[in-house]
C-alpha positions in Angstrom: -66.3 -42.9 -51.8 -63.3 -41.1 -50.5 -64.9 -37.8 -51.4 -68.0 -38.7 -49.5 -66.0 -39.8 -46.4 -64.1 -36.5 -46.5 -67.3 -34.5 -46.7 -68.8 -36.4 -43.8 -65.7 -35.9 -41.7 -65.8 -32.2 -42.5 -69.5 -32.0 -41.5 -68.7 -33.7 -38.2 -65.8 -31.4 -37.6 -67.9 -28.3 -38.2 -70.8 -29.6 -36.2 -68.5 -30.3 -33.2 -67.1 -26.8 -33.4 -70.5 -25.2 -33.7 -71.9 -27.1 -30.7 -68.8 -26.0 -28.7 -69.1 -22.4 -29.7 -72.8 -22.2 -28.8 -72.1 -23.6 -25.4 -69.1 -21.2 -24.9 -71.3 -18.2 -25.8 -74.1 -19.3 -23.5 -72.1 -20.4 -20.5 -68.5 -19.0 -20.9 -65.4 -20.9 -22.2 -64.1 -21.8 -18.8 -67.5 -23.1 -17.6 -67.9 -25.7 -20.4 -66.1 -29.0 -20.3 -65.1 -31.3 -23.2 -67.6 -33.8 -21.8 -70.4 -31.1 -22.1 -69.5 -30.5 -25.7 -69.4 -34.2 -26.6 -72.8 -34.7 -25.0 -74.3 -31.7 -26.8 -72.9 -33.1 -30.1 -74.0 -36.6 -29.3 -70.5 -38.1 -29.7 -68.0 -39.7 -27.4 -65.0 -37.8 -26.0 -62.6 -40.1 -27.9 -64.4 -39.2 -31.1 -64.3 -35.5 -30.3 -60.5 -35.7 -29.7 -60.1 -37.3 -33.1 -61.1 -34.0 -34.6 -59.9 -31.5 -32.0 -56.9 -31.9 -29.8 -57.9 -29.2 -27.2 -60.9 -27.2 -26.1 -59.3 -24.1 -27.5 -59.1 -25.7 -30.9 -62.9 -26.2 -30.8 -63.4 -22.5 -30.4 -60.8 -21.3 -32.8 -61.1 -23.4 -35.9 -62.8 -20.5 -37.7 -59.7 -18.4 -37.1 -57.4 -21.4 -37.8 -59.0 -21.7 -41.2 -57.3 -18.4 -42.1 -53.8 -19.6 -41.0 -51.2 -18.6 -43.5 -53.7 -16.5 -45.6 -51.4 -13.5 -45.9 -48.6 -15.6 -47.2 -50.9 -17.3 -49.7 -52.2 -13.9 -50.9 -48.8 -12.5 -51.4 -47.4 -15.7 -53.1 -50.3 -15.7 -55.5 -50.2 -12.0 -56.3 -46.4 -11.2 -56.5 -44.4 -12.1 -59.6 -41.2 -12.7 -57.6 -42.0 -13.1 -53.9 -38.6 -14.6 -53.2 -36.6 -11.5 -54.3 -35.3 -10.4 -51.0 -33.3 -7.5 -52.3 -36.0 -6.1 -54.6 -38.2 -3.6 -52.9 -40.9 -4.1 -55.5 -41.6 -7.5 -53.9 -42.6 -5.7 -50.6 -44.6 -3.1 -52.5 -46.4 -5.8 -54.4 -47.1 -7.5 -51.0 -48.6 -4.3 -49.5 -50.8 -3.7 -52.5 -52.0 -7.4 -52.6 -52.8 -7.5 -48.9 -54.5 -4.0 -49.1 -56.7 -5.2 -52.0 -57.5 -8.5 -50.2 -58.5 -6.7 -47.0 -60.7 -4.1 -48.9 -62.3 -7.0 -50.8 -63.0 -8.7 -47.4 -64.6 -5.5 -46.2 -66.9 -5.5 -49.2 -67.8 -9.2 -48.5 -68.3 -8.4 -44.8 -65.7 -11.1 -44.0 -65.6 -11.5 -40.2 -61.8 -11.5 -40.3 -61.9 -7.8 -41.2 -64.0 -7.0 -38.2 -66.7 -5.5 -40.4 -69.5 -8.0 -39.8 -72.4 -6.9 -37.5 -74.1 -10.3 -37.3 -74.8 -10.6 -33.5 -73.4 -14.1 -33.5 -70.1 -12.9 -35.1 -69.8 -10.0 -32.7 -70.4 -12.3 -29.7 -67.9 -14.8 -31.1 -65.1 -12.2 -31.3 -66.1 -10.9 -27.8 -65.6 -14.4 -26.5 -62.2 -14.7 -28.2 -60.9 -11.4 -27.1 -62.2 -11.6 -23.5 -61.1 -15.2 -22.8 -57.4 -15.3 -21.9 -56.8 -18.9 -23.0 -58.2 -18.1 -26.4 -56.6 -14.7 -26.8 -53.2 -16.3 -26.1 -53.8 -19.0 -28.8 -54.8 -16.2 -31.2 -51.5 -14.5 -30.6 -49.8 -17.8 -31.5 -51.7 -17.8 -34.8 -50.7 -14.2 -35.5 -47.0 -15.0 -34.8 -47.2 -18.0 -37.2 -48.9 -15.9 -39.9 -46.1 -13.3 -39.5 -43.4 -15.9 -39.9 -45.1 -17.4 -42.9 -45.5 -14.0 -44.6 -41.8 -13.2 -43.9 -40.8 -16.4 -45.5 -43.1 -15.8 -48.5 -41.3 -12.4 -49.0 -38.0 -14.1 -49.0 -36.8 -13.9 -45.4 -34.2 -11.6 -43.9 -34.5 -8.7 -41.6 -36.2 -6.3 -44.0 -38.8 -8.8 -44.9 -39.4 -9.9 -41.3 -40.0 -6.2 -40.4 -42.3 -5.8 -43.4 -44.3 -8.9 -42.4 -44.6 -7.6 -38.8 -46.0 -4.3 -40.2 -48.4 -5.9 -42.5 -49.8 -8.4 -40.0 -50.2 -5.7 -37.3 -51.9 -3.4 -39.8 -54.5 -6.0 -40.5 -55.0 -6.7 -36.7 -55.4 -3.0 -35.9 -57.9 -2.4 -38.7 -59.9 -5.4 -37.8 -60.1 -4.5 -34.1 -61.1 -0.9 -34.9 -63.9 -2.1 -37.0 -65.1 -4.6 -34.3 -65.0 -2.0 -31.6 -67.0 0.4 -33.7 -69.6 -2.2 -34.4 -69.9 -3.2 -30.8 -70.5 0.5 -30.1 -73.7 0.4 -32.1 -72.8 1.5 -35.6 -73.9 -0.8 -38.4 -71.5 -2.5 -40.9 -73.1 -0.7 -43.8 -72.7 2.7 -42.1 -69.1 2.0 -41.2 -68.1 0.6 -44.6 -66.8 3.7 -46.3 -64.8 4.7 -43.2 -63.4 1.2 -42.9 -62.3 1.2 -46.6 -60.7 4.7 -46.2 -58.8 3.6 -43.1 -57.6 0.5 -44.8 -56.3 2.4 -47.7 -54.7 5.0 -45.4 -53.1 2.3 -43.2 -51.6 0.3 -46.1 -50.7 3.5 -47.9 -48.5 4.4 -44.9 -46.5 1.3 -45.6 -46.2 2.0 -49.3 -44.7 5.4 -48.6 -41.9 4.1 -46.4 
């Protein structure tokens, strides 16, 4: 029964976020109230707040689902991620995150920016062009960077490496998204996106 309850809670969670995002895309984030979202999802405001503490959280749970992903990838792929004085740990991290990003491109993972589904493109436009949401995304990025630095073992060298790795992913993703919004298809951009990813991560390997 606990498994069933958990699944139902997750279904409610996802349905609330989907209802909110649809309203945000149609009317704009600032024009939609929490009461509007609750009414659209046919729940009370107290029920909604049991699942999401803020309106921003309703919009960003798709991004929040990736929180700490870089650190998890590195921890899973490196044989000794805590070796702060061993440069191989950073090399392993770069390679692991490069392979993870390239695999995401192949799967058209929205987090790579290489997904030309109109709803996905509109969602990212909403995030990037809404100051309250863009600010929250920066907070997620900072947390991811800190988690990755810790996974590498901490210290100045690893903090700098984490900053480079996270910013590399951000730049690549945004370049892909900008290209798609310019009219190119994901399939047409794929080879270029892979080449740019390998070039970008390769730059870090050559340091």
